[in-house]
C-alpha positions as CSV (number, residue, x, y, z in Angstrom):
1,M,124.8,109.2,105.6
2,E,121.1,108.6,105.2
3,C,119.8,109.9,101.0
4,E,117.0,111.8,101.3
5,A,115.5,109.9,99.1
6,L,116.2,107.0,101.3
7,R,115.0,109.0,103.6
8,H,111.2,110.2,102.3
9,V,110.1,106.3,101.7
10,S,110.8,104.7,104.7
11,E,109.2,108.0,107.0
12,E,105.4,107.6,104.1
13,Q,106.4,104.2,103.3
14,R,106.0,105.4,99.8
15,L,107.9,103.8,96.7
16,M,109.5,106.8,94.7
17,V,109.7,106.1,90.6
18,I,113.0,107.1,89.7
19,T,113.3,108.5,85.2
20,Q,115.8,109.2,83.4
21,H,115.0,111.4,80.4
22,G,111.2,111.3,81.2
23,E,111.1,107.8,81.3
24,A,110.7,105.3,83.9
25,K,113.8,103.3,85.4
26,A,113.7,102.5,88.7
27,V,110.9,102.2,91.9
28,L,112.9,103.0,95.5
29,Q,110.7,101.2,98.2
30,D,111.0,100.9,102.0
31,I,111.7,97.4,102.6
32,V,108.4,96.7,104.9
33,S,105.9,97.7,102.7
34,Y,108.3,95.1,100.0
35,E,108.3,92.4,102.1
36,Q,104.2,93.1,102.6
37,T,103.7,93.3,98.6
38,Q,106.5,89.8,98.6
39,E,103.9,87.6,100.8
40,S,101.0,89.2,99.2
41,L,102.3,87.6,95.8
42,A,102.8,83.9,97.5
43,L,99.7,84.2,98.2
44,L,97.9,85.1,95.5
45,K,100.6,82.8,93.2
46,M,98.9,79.7,96.2
47,L,95.3,80.7,95.3
48,A,95.8,80.8,91.7
49,Q,97.6,77.8,92.3
50,S,95.2,75.8,94.2
51,S,91.6,77.3,92.0
52,Q,93.8,75.2,89.3
53,S,94.5,71.8,90.5
54,I,90.5,72.4,91.5
55,Q,89.3,73.0,88.0
56,A,91.5,69.7,87.0
57,G,89.5,67.7,90.1
58,G,92.7,67.6,91.2
59,S,92.6,67.6,94.7
60,L,94.7,70.2,97.6
């Protein structure tokens, strides 16, 4: 049995903010978007580390 919220985020590839008493508590996101976000964050982290290394006079 598939939940309507899961179907929505999967089909729309958009996240859904879950609130409690009007306050954001959690985020529901489809797995493809989540994995893309994780890959982007990993690349940004590598870029930042490389930039820091260059500024410190080190090598890549």
